[in-house]
N, C-alpha and C positions, 0 to 999 in steps of 0.2 A: 380447482381444489388442490391438485398436485403441485401447482406452482406456489401456492400459498405455503404448503408443507415444506417445499424446497427452500423457500425464502426464510422461513422460521428456522429450519435446520442450518442453513448457512449462517444466520445470525448467532445461533447457539454455538455452533462450532467455532466461529470467530472468537467469541468470548472465552470459551473453554481452552482452545489452543493458545490464545494469548496468555491466559493465566498459567498454563503449564510451562510455556516458554519462560515467563518471567520468574516463576517460583521454583521450578524443578530442574530446568536445564542449567547445568553448572559448567558448561564448556566456556573457557575463557575467550574463545574466538567469537562467541556470540556477543555482538555489541550490546551495551546496556540500553542504548536509545533505539529500541526497536518497537514497531507497532504492527500488529496484524491489521491490515486495512480492509481486506475482503476475503471471503471464502466462497468458492464456486464448486458445488458438489455436482457430479454428473447425475443424470436421470436414473441410472441404475444403482446409484449410491455406493459405487465401488471405488471411486477416485474423487479426490478433492484438491482443487488448486488453491493454495494458500498464498495470498499476496501480502508481502511484508514491506514496510518502509523502514529503511535504516539510515539514521543520521550519521554521517561520516563520509570520508573520501571513498573513492572507487575501490581501493584495496580493502578497506574495512567492510564495505558492502559485499564484496566478493567472498571474503573469508566467512562472514556471517552466514551468507547463503549456503556455502559449502558445509558449514557446521550444522545448520538446520537440516540440510538434506541428509547428512550422515546420522542425525538424531531423529529422523522422521519416524522410525519404528518406536523409539522410546516415547516420543511425543504422542503418537497414536495410541499406544498402550495406556498411558496415563490419562489421556483425554477420554478414552473409552470407559474409564471408571466413573466419569461424570455424566456421560451421555449414553442413555440406554438405546442401543441399536443392535439389531441381529448381527450385522457385520459392520465393523468400523471401516471407513474408507481409507485407502492408501493416500498418504499426504504427499503432495508435490509442491515445493516451495518456489515462488517466483518473486523477483524484485519489482516492487511497485514504485515507479518513478514519477507518478502523477503529482506528488508534492513538489518535486524539483521542477517539473514543467510549470506548475502553477506559480512558483517563486520566480521563474524566468519570465513568465508573462507579466507578472507584477513589475519586475525591473524594467522591461521594455515600455510598459505603460507609464511608469514614472519618468523615464527618459523622454518620452514623447511629451508628457505634461511639462517637464522642465524646459524643453525646447520651445514649446508654445509660449511659455511664460517669458522666455528670453527674446522673443520676436517683438518688434515694435508694434504698438497698437495702431491699426489703420483700418480704414473702411474697405472691406473686401470688394465692394462695387467699384471703388476708385481704382483699385489694383487691376481689375479686369478691363476697365476702359482704357488704361494706359497701354496694355499689351497689344 
């Protein structure tokens, strides 16, 4: 039951925090192409890890993460107006690079596929007998 509640709370916080960042954070260092990918709240509900994906180079990602960290209190206060909790958790922002990893895997798979297409068509059994 507690896990279900935590999952629902994580999902709700993800939506609310994302909305606050997009609509209310006016810091020019926060990239426009930012997505809150996941929120993990601790069991005691005092801290929440907020994972964000930022489209841009490493410098843009670093500056955006720094800006979000400095605005964590502002984001928490405005998010707490949407989510009724006795105590709103302290927000800690982390860069989620899973999208970049996924894109790199796709590139590698594409290269493998192109390499296979470029090989001459032959019977694998014939190749093994010649060896």
